[in-house]
C-alpha positions as CSV (number, residue, x, y, z in Angstrom):
1,M,51.4,-97.9,56.0
2,K,53.0,-100.3,53.5
3,S,56.7,-100.1,52.8
4,V,57.1,-98.7,49.2
5,E,60.4,-98.6,47.5
6,Q,59.4,-97.6,44.0
7,Y,60.0,-93.9,44.5
8,R,63.3,-94.0,46.3
9,N,66.0,-92.0,44.5
10,Q,63.5,-91.2,41.7
11,K,62.7,-87.8,40.4
12,V,59.0,-86.9,40.9
13,L,57.1,-83.8,39.9
14,V,54.2,-82.7,42.0
15,L,52.1,-80.3,39.9
16,G,49.8,-78.0,41.9
17,L,49.6,-77.6,45.6
18,A,46.6,-77.2,47.9
19,K,45.9,-80.0,50.4
20,S,46.5,-82.9,48.0
21,G,49.7,-81.5,46.6
22,M,51.1,-80.6,50.0
23,N,50.5,-84.1,51.3
24,A,51.7,-85.9,48.2
25,A,55.0,-83.9,48.2
26,R,55.6,-84.7,51.9
27,L,54.8,-88.3,51.4
28,L,57.1,-88.7,48.4
29,H,59.9,-86.9,50.2
30,Q,59.5,-89.4,53.1
31,L,59.6,-92.3,50.6
32,G,63.0,-91.1,49.4
33,A,62.0,-89.4,46.2
34,F,63.7,-86.3,44.7
35,V,60.6,-84.1,44.7
36,T,60.1,-81.0,42.7
37,V,56.9,-79.0,43.4
38,N,55.5,-76.7,40.7
39,D,52.7,-74.3,41.6
40,K,51.4,-71.3,39.5
41,K,51.0,-69.0,42.6
42,E,54.0,-66.6,43.2
43,F,56.3,-67.7,46.0
44,D,55.8,-64.5,48.1
45,N,52.1,-65.2,48.3
46,N,52.4,-69.0,48.5
47,P,52.7,-70.1,52.2
48,D,52.4,-73.8,51.1
49,A,55.4,-73.5,48.8
50,Q,57.4,-71.6,51.5
51,E,56.6,-74.4,54.0
52,L,57.7,-77.1,51.6
53,L,61.0,-75.2,50.9
54,S,61.7,-75.0,54.6
55,D,61.3,-78.8,54.7
56,G,64.0,-79.2,52.1
57,I,61.7,-79.8,49.1
58,K,62.5,-78.1,45.8
59,V,59.8,-75.6,44.7
60,I,59.2,-73.7,41.4
61,T,56.4,-71.2,41.5
62,G,54.8,-68.4,39.5
63,G,53.9,-70.5,36.4
64,H,54.3,-73.9,34.8
65,P,57.5,-73.7,32.7
66,L,57.8,-76.3,30.0
67,S,61.5,-76.5,30.6
68,L,60.6,-78.7,33.6
69,L,60.0,-81.5,31.2
70,D,63.6,-81.5,30.3
71,E,64.3,-83.1,33.7
72,D,64.1,-86.9,33.9
73,F,61.0,-87.3,36.0
74,K,59.8,-90.8,36.6
75,I,56.2,-89.7,37.3
76,V,54.0,-86.6,37.7
77,V,51.5,-86.4,40.6
78,K,48.9,-83.9,39.4
79,N,46.4,-81.8,41.4
80,P,43.0,-83.3,40.2
81,G,41.7,-79.9,39.2
82,I,44.5,-79.2,36.7
83,P,43.1,-80.2,33.2
84,Y,44.9,-82.6,30.9
85,T,45.2,-79.7,28.4
86,N,47.7,-78.1,30.7
87,P,51.0,-77.9,28.7
88,I,53.0,-79.6,31.4
89,V,50.5,-82.5,31.7
90,A,50.1,-82.8,27.9
91,G,53.9,-82.7,27.5
92,A,54.5,-85.3,30.2
93,L,52.0,-87.7,28.5
94,A,53.6,-87.1,25.1
95,K,56.9,-88.2,26.7
96,H,55.2,-91.3,28.1
97,I,55.7,-90.0,31.7
98,P,52.9,-91.4,33.8
99,V,50.5,-88.8,35.3
100,I,48.7,-89.8,38.5
101,T,46.6,-88.1,41.2
102,E,47.2,-88.2,44.9
103,V,44.6,-90.9,45.6
104,E,46.6,-93.3,43.5
105,L,49.7,-92.6,45.6
106,A,47.6,-93.1,48.7
107,S,46.3,-96.4,47.6
108,Q,49.8,-97.7,47.0
109,I,50.8,-97.2,50.6
110,L,47.5,-98.1,52.3
111,A,47.9,-101.1,54.6
112,G,44.2,-101.3,55.4
113,E,41.1,-101.9,53.2
114,L,39.9,-99.4,50.6
115,I,36.2,-98.5,49.9
116,G,35.7,-96.1,47.1
117,V,32.6,-93.9,46.5
118,T,32.0,-92.0,43.3
119,G,29.0,-90.6,41.4
120,T,27.6,-87.3,40.2
121,N,25.6,-86.6,43.4
122,G,25.5,-88.0,46.9
123,K,29.2,-89.0,47.2
124,T,30.0,-87.0,50.3
125,T,26.9,-88.0,52.2
126,T,27.3,-91.7,51.2
127,T,31.0,-91.7,52.1
128,T,30.2,-90.2,55.5
129,L,27.3,-92.6,56.2
130,I,29.4,-95.6,55.3
131,A,32.3,-94.6,57.7
132,M,29.8,-93.9,60.5
133,M,28.2,-97.3,60.1
134,L,31.5,-99.1,59.9
135,N,32.5,-97.5,63.2
136,Q,29.4,-99.1,64.8
137,R,31.2,-102.5,64.5
138,Q,32.6,-103.9,67.7
139,N,36.2,-105.2,67.9
140,A,37.0,-103.9,64.4
141,G,39.4,-101.4,63.1
142,K,38.6,-97.8,62.6
143,A,36.9,-96.4,59.5
144,Y,38.3,-93.1,58.1
145,V,36.9,-90.7,55.5
146,A,39.3,-89.4,52.9
147,G,39.6,-88.0,49.3
148,N,37.3,-85.5,47.7
149,I,35.5,-85.1,51.0
150,G,38.3,-82.6,52.0
151,V,40.7,-85.0,53.8
152,P,43.8,-85.9,51.7
153,A,43.9,-89.6,51.2
154,S,47.7,-89.8,51.4
155,A,47.5,-88.3,54.9
156,V,44.9,-90.9,56.0
157,A,46.7,-93.8,54.4
158,Q,49.9,-93.1,56.3
159,K,48.1,-93.6,59.7
160,A,45.7,-96.3,58.8
161,L,46.5,-99.7,60.3
162,P,46.0,-103.1,58.5
163,T,42.7,-103.5,60.4
164,D,41.4,-100.0,59.4
165,T,39.3,-99.0,56.4
166,M,39.7,-95.9,54.3
167,V,36.3,-94.8,52.9
168,T,37.4,-92.6,50.0
169,E,35.3,-90.1,48.0
170,L,36.6,-90.2,44.4
171,S,35.8,-87.5,41.9
172,S,36.0,-88.0,38.2
173,F,39.0,-85.7,38.2
174,M,40.8,-88.1,40.6
175,L,39.8,-91.3,38.9
176,V,41.3,-90.2,35.5
177,G,44.7,-90.3,37.3
178,I,44.7,-93.8,38.7
179,Q,46.7,-96.9,37.6
180,T,46.4,-99.6,40.3
181,L,43.8,-98.2,42.8
182,H,41.7,-101.2,43.8
183,P,38.8,-100.7,46.1
184,H,37.5,-103.9,47.8
185,I,34.0,-102.2,47.6
186,A,33.3,-99.6,44.9
187,V,30.1,-97.5,45.1
188,I,28.5,-95.6,42.2
189,T,25.7,-93.4,43.5
190,N,24.5,-92.2,40.1
191,I,25.9,-90.8,36.9
192,Y,24.4,-87.7,35.3
193,S,26.1,-85.1,33.0
194,T,28.5,-82.6,34.6
195,H,32.1,-81.4,34.3
196,L,31.9,-81.7,30.6
197,D,34.1,-78.6,30.3
198,Y,36.9,-80.7,31.9
199,H,36.2,-84.1,30.3
200,G,35.2,-82.9,26.9
201,S,32.2,-85.2,26.5
202,R,29.8,-87.2,28.5
203,A,31.3,-90.4,27.3
204,N,34.7,-89.3,28.7
205,Y,33.0,-88.4,32.0
206,V,31.3,-91.8,32.3
207,K,34.5,-93.5,31.4
208,A,36.3,-91.7,34.2
209,K,33.6,-92.7,36.7
210,M,33.8,-96.3,35.7
211,R,37.5,-96.4,36.4
212,I,36.6,-97.0,40.0
213,T,35.9,-100.6,39.2
214,E,38.5,-101.4,36.5
215,N,41.0,-103.1,38.9
216,Q,38.4,-105.0,40.8
217,T,38.2,-108.8,40.6
218,A,35.5,-111.4,41.4
219,A,36.5,-111.2,45.1
220,D,35.4,-107.6,45.2
221,Y,32.0,-105.8,45.2
222,L,30.4,-103.1,43.0
223,V,27.5,-101.4,44.8
224,I,25.6,-99.5,42.1
225,N,22.3,-97.6,41.7
226,W,19.8,-99.9,39.8
227,D,17.2,-97.2,39.0
228,S,18.5,-96.4,35.5
229,E,18.9,-98.7,32.5
230,E,22.2,-97.0,31.7
231,W,23.7,-97.7,35.2
232,R,22.5,-101.3,35.0
233,T,24.3,-101.7,31.6
234,L,27.4,-100.0,32.9
235,S,27.6,-102.6,35.8
236,Q,28.3,-105.2,33.2
237,Q,31.8,-103.7,32.7
238,S,32.8,-104.7,36.1
239,A,34.5,-108.0,37.1
240,A,33.3,-107.5,40.7
241,Q,30.2,-109.0,42.3
242,V,27.4,-106.5,41.6
243,V,25.3,-105.5,44.6
244,P,22.4,-103.2,43.4
245,F,20.5,-100.6,45.4
246,S,17.1,-99.3,44.3
247,R,14.8,-96.7,45.7
248,Q,12.2,-97.7,43.0
249,G,12.3,-101.4,43.9
250,N,14.0,-102.5,40.6
251,S,16.0,-105.2,42.4
252,K,15.8,-107.1,45.7
253,A,19.3,-108.6,45.4
254,G,20.8,-105.8,47.5
255,A,19.4,-102.8,49.3
256,Y,16.0,-101.4,48.3
257,E,12.9,-99.5,49.3
258,Q,9.4,-101.2,49.2
259,D,6.2,-99.7,50.6
260,G,8.1,-97.1,52.5
261,Q,10.4,-99.6,54.2
262,L,14.2,-100.1,53.6
263,Y,15.5,-103.7,53.2
264,F,18.7,-105.5,52.5
265,K,17.8,-108.6,50.6
266,D,15.0,-110.1,52.8
267,E,15.9,-108.2,56.0
268,L,13.9,-105.2,57.1
269,I,16.2,-102.4,58.2
270,M,13.9,-99.4,59.0
271,A,11.2,-97.1,57.7
272,A,12.4,-94.6,55.1
273,K,10.6,-91.8,56.9
274,D,12.8,-92.3,59.9
275,I,15.9,-91.2,58.1
276,K,16.8,-87.8,59.6
277,I,18.0,-86.1,56.5
278,P,15.2,-85.3,54.0
279,G,14.7,-86.2,50.4
280,D,14.5,-89.2,48.0
281,H,18.1,-88.6,47.1
282,N,19.1,-89.2,50.7
283,V,17.0,-92.4,50.7
284,E,19.3,-93.5,47.8
285,N,22.4,-92.5,49.7
286,A,21.2,-94.5,52.7
287,L,20.5,-97.5,50.6
288,A,24.0,-97.4,49.1
289,A,25.5,-97.1,52.6
290,I,23.3,-99.9,53.9
291,A,24.5,-102.2,51.2
292,V,28.2,-101.5,52.1
293,A,27.5,-101.8,55.8
294,K,25.8,-105.2,55.4
295,L,28.7,-106.5,53.2
296,Q,31.0,-105.4,56.1
297,Q,28.9,-107.2,58.7
298,V,27.6,-104.1,60.5
299,P,24.8,-104.9,62.9
300,T,21.4,-103.6,61.8
301,A,21.0,-101.7,65.1
302,G,24.1,-99.8,64.3
303,I,22.9,-98.9,60.8
304,V,19.6,-97.7,62.2
305,Q,21.3,-95.6,64.8
306,V,23.3,-93.7,62.2
307,L,20.4,-93.1,59.9
308,K,18.1,-91.9,62.6
309,T,20.6,-89.4,64.1
310,F,22.8,-88.2,61.2
311,S,21.8,-84.6,60.4
312,G,23.7,-84.2,57.2
313,V,27.1,-83.2,55.9
314,R,27.9,-79.5,55.9
315,H,26.8,-77.8,52.7
316,R,24.7,-80.8,51.5
317,T,21.1,-80.1,52.3
318,Q,22.4,-79.1,55.7
319,Y,19.8,-78.0,58.2
320,V,21.1,-74.7,59.7
321,E,18.4,-73.4,62.1
322,T,14.8,-72.5,62.5
323,Y,13.7,-68.9,63.3
324,Q,10.2,-67.6,63.6
325,G,8.8,-70.6,61.8
326,R,11.2,-70.5,58.9
327,Q,13.7,-73.4,58.4
328,F,17.0,-72.5,56.8
329,Y,19.0,-75.1,54.7
330,N,22.4,-74.8,53.2
331,D,22.9,-76.9,50.0
332,S,25.8,-75.0,48.6
333,K,27.3,-78.3,47.3
334,A,24.4,-78.4,44.7
335,T,26.6,-77.4,41.8
336,N,24.4,-78.9,39.1
337,I,20.7,-79.0,38.1
338,V,20.1,-82.6,39.3
339,A,21.4,-81.8,42.8
340,T,19.1,-78.8,43.2
341,E,16.1,-80.8,41.7
342,M,16.7,-83.6,44.3
343,A,17.0,-81.1,47.1
344,L,13.7,-79.4,46.2
345,K,11.9,-82.8,46.0
346,G,12.9,-83.4,49.6
347,F,10.4,-80.8,51.0
348,D,6.6,-80.6,51.1
349,Q,6.6,-77.1,52.4
350,P,6.9,-74.0,50.2
351,V,10.5,-73.2,49.4
352,I,12.2,-69.9,48.8
353,L,15.1,-70.9,46.6
354,L,18.4,-69.0,46.4
355,A,20.2,-70.0,43.2
356,G,22.8,-69.0,40.6
357,G,26.5,-69.0,40.1
358,L,29.2,-69.8,37.4
359,D,27.9,-69.8,33.8
360,R,29.1,-73.0,32.2
361,G,27.0,-72.4,29.1
362,N,24.0,-74.5,30.0
363,T,20.4,-73.2,30.6
364,F,18.0,-74.3,33.3
365,E,14.8,-75.3,31.6
366,K,15.2,-78.8,33.0
367,L,14.9,-77.3,36.5
368,A,11.5,-75.7,35.7
369,P,9.2,-78.7,36.7
370,A,10.9,-78.9,40.2
371,L,10.6,-75.1,40.5
372,K,7.0,-75.2,39.6
373,A,6.2,-78.0,42.1
374,H,8.1,-76.7,45.1
375,V,9.2,-73.0,44.9
376,K,7.3,-70.1,46.2
377,A,9.9,-67.4,45.4
378,L,13.2,-67.5,43.5
379,I,16.2,-65.2,44.3
380,V,18.9,-65.3,41.7
381,F,22.5,-64.1,41.7
382,G,25.9,-64.6,39.9
383,E,26.7,-65.1,36.2
384,T,23.6,-67.3,35.6
385,A,21.1,-64.8,37.2
386,D,19.4,-64.1,33.9
387,K,19.2,-67.8,32.8
388,M,17.9,-68.8,36.3
389,T,15.3,-66.0,36.0
390,A,14.2,-67.4,32.6
391,A,13.7,-70.8,34.1
392,G,11.7,-69.3,37.0
393,K,9.4,-67.5,34.5
394,L,9.0,-70.7,32.5
395,A,7.9,-72.4,35.8
396,G,5.5,-69.6,36.6
397,I,7.2,-68.6,39.8
398,P,5.2,-65.5,40.9
399,T,8.1,-63.8,42.7
400,I,11.6,-63.6,41.2
401,E,14.2,-61.1,42.5
402,A,17.8,-60.6,41.6
403,T,20.5,-59.7,44.1
404,E,24.3,-59.5,44.1
405,N,25.3,-62.8,45.8
406,C,24.2,-65.5,48.2
407,E,24.8,-63.3,51.3
408,T,22.6,-60.4,50.0
409,S,19.9,-62.9,49.0
410,V,19.3,-63.9,52.7
411,P,17.5,-60.7,53.8
412,V,15.5,-60.7,50.6
413,A,14.4,-64.3,51.3
414,W,13.5,-63.3,54.8
415,R,11.4,-60.4,53.6
416,L,9.5,-62.7,51.2
417,S,9.0,-65.6,53.7
418,A,6.3,-66.6,56.0
419,P,6.1,-69.1,58.9
420,G,6.3,-72.6,57.6
421,D,8.5,-71.8,54.6
422,I,11.9,-73.4,53.8
423,I,14.6,-70.9,52.9
424,M,17.3,-72.8,51.0
425,L,20.6,-72.1,49.2
426,S,20.8,-74.7,46.4
427,P,22.6,-72.9,43.6
428,A,22.5,-75.5,40.7
429,C,25.8,-73.9,39.7
430,A,29.5,-73.9,40.7
431,S,30.7,-71.1,42.9
432,W,33.8,-69.9,41.1
433,D,32.3,-66.7,39.6
434,Q,32.1,-65.2,43.1
435,Y,33.7,-67.6,45.6
436,P,36.8,-69.7,45.7
437,N,34.7,-72.9,46.4
438,F,31.3,-74.0,47.5
439,E,32.4,-74.3,51.1
440,I,33.1,-70.6,51.4
441,R,29.9,-69.8,49.6
442,G,28.0,-71.9,52.1
443,D,29.8,-70.5,55.1
444,R,29.0,-66.9,54.0
445,Y,25.4,-67.9,53.5
446,I,25.3,-69.3,57.1
447,K,26.9,-66.1,58.4
448,A,24.2,-64.0,56.6
449,I,21.5,-66.1,58.2
450,E,23.0,-65.5,61.7
451,Q,23.1,-61.7,60.9
452,V,19.4,-61.8,60.0
453,T,18.2,-64.0,62.8
454,G,20.6,-63.1,65.6
455,K,21.0,-66.9,66.2
456,A,24.1,-69.1,65.8
457,E,24.1,-72.1,63.5
458,E,22.5,-75.1,65.3
459,N,24.5,-77.8,63.6
């Protein structure tokens, strides 16, 4: 890692724990900062805070006292999920104290190369594919995944060598809190409308996503989806060299699909049908990864090997198992309408869809065409059960049943299914009404499948 002196003997506040806060606090402590950690969870029920205290780091728990701002902090490192309306965050900004997120800190110490991936959907799959492809290179450094994918970037940056690459999934929450983060290659998979409760407006959400390229120069690359006029216009904000990817063949200057074949510029890569993970959205993810891999001199054979064998990221249209002719898929990461729509379009077989979750105020009429085209039966749960039912009725779904949660939906789906059907959890909603996160929701869904089938998860 790079030698960084800017935090030595400086007072730094780490706001919020979890993985990113824990790693940020430890790194700053190692860099010689006087670290104070503030977390709202009570100390007695906060093993992370207890662990940091044992390491000699000051911890304040049980709330976010405004009196903290009376201390002379040089900077605040904020958990990405904490909104900017939080009194500590708002107060720090009012005092002109910089507020950053852990990925900014990681980028400052990273000795190797940074590739950043953002977008509304497809970030995790694209990040994973890029790293796998880069690791097909011979006599090159190692590629690591980091960031919103569940691996703290500051932990990876500490071990990455100058010859290594950190492929970092960057959420809009993370990108709001950057200053100098500078990816050599930035990837924007797509931009739809989500997280408006956090950002306040779609314009703010788009602005956050576009921060991935604000520090790039003409020596860098922006790989961006070319299948929307808005995204093409947004690319003009970047100083980097724009490398488009297009499933609809809107440009041949980068990666694209034509007549069922995938190309990079004039070079044929492979047939789209040979990608192991299903769906048009995964063709787009593959094209984005191909563009990055080609910019990084990955041999075509290595790219093809990854795309033909990669079976998907857990909780992202993840194949679970087949039992008595029914295929089970776990798409718990589908926390918005577009993600569920894309997942449904990936299947020609009849789908029994398990959907519902946190009510963010939106309705689901936009999902009705995909429901009508692909869904045989709809099982709903969570706060949005009634709204999801209304969308199902609008789509003319003949069988709609409500159940308590995603676990109890599995035996209902099994009862309604027949050989040849797809049974898929793709909620179109966040999980926080019933589960701490989408990972736990997906894990419990898989456990329920195992209880119904008596089989263990295949992947």
